[in-house]
N, C-alpha and C positions, 0 to 999 in steps of 0.2 A: 661232517662239514655242512651237510644239508640242513641239519638241525640248527646250526649256528646262523646260517644264512636266513633261515625261516624266522628265527628269533630276532635277528637284526631288522628283517622286513617288518615284523610286527611292531618292534620298537619304533621304527621310522613312521609307521602309520599312526601309532598312538601319539607321537610327538607332533606330527602334522595336524591331527585332529585337535590336540590340545592348543596348538598355535592358532588354529582357525577359531576355536571357541574363545580364546583370549582376545583375538582381534575383534570378534563380534561384540564381546563384552565391553572392550575399550571404545568401540564406536558408539555403543549405547550410552556409555558414561559421558563421552564427549558431547553427544547430542543433548543429553539432559543438562549438562553444565552450560552449554551454549544457550539453551532455552532459558535457564535461570538467569544468565547474564543479560539476555535480551529483555526479560521481564523487569529486572532491576533497572536497566537503562531506561526503559519506557516510563517507569515510575519516577525516576529522577528527572526525566525530561518533562513529564507532566507537572512537576513541581516548580519548574522554572517559569519566569514571566512569559516567555513565548509559549510554553505549553498551556498556561492558564488562559492566554489570549486565544489560542487555537481552540481550546475547549469552550470558551465563551462564544466564539463565532459559531462553532458547530451546534451548540445548545440553542443559540438564538435563531439559527436557521431552521431548526426543527420546530421551535415554538411559533415562529412567525413566518410561515410560508406565504410568500407574496403570490397573489393570483392576478394575472393580467387578463381581464375579460374583453371580449370583443376584438381579439387580435391586436391590441393596442399596448404599446410600451409606455405610454404617457399616463399621467394621472388625471387627464381631462375627463370630464363627465360625458362629453359628447364625442362621438366618433364621426360626425358628419363633416366630411372634408371634401373640398372641391379638388379632386385629384389632378385635373388638368391645370388648375392654377398653381398647385404645388409643384408640378413638373416644370411648368413654364418658369416659375421663380427659381427653381434649381438650375435649369439649363441656362437661363439668362444671367446667372450669377457671374460677376466679373472675377475670375480666378487669377488674373495677371497681377493684381495688387499684392498677392502674398508672395 
């Protein structure tokens, strides 16, 4: 009877190991399939009008990087500004008409 129990125990271990190996293989296949589906989806999205527009925007951003010199966001050539006059004009603005 001990031999039969030992054989059953061995068979159980083999079955458990086989099940674990099948699970690992299945997970690997599912990951590969998901990656393939994502790649195919990205390619299809890239071929849409929105994908082409996004690609053009990204490409344009790389080619024409805008540089703002002198801590200025305007396109003016001069950065000579009377700060006090600017502040007074802003503070004195009548905001009640809006």
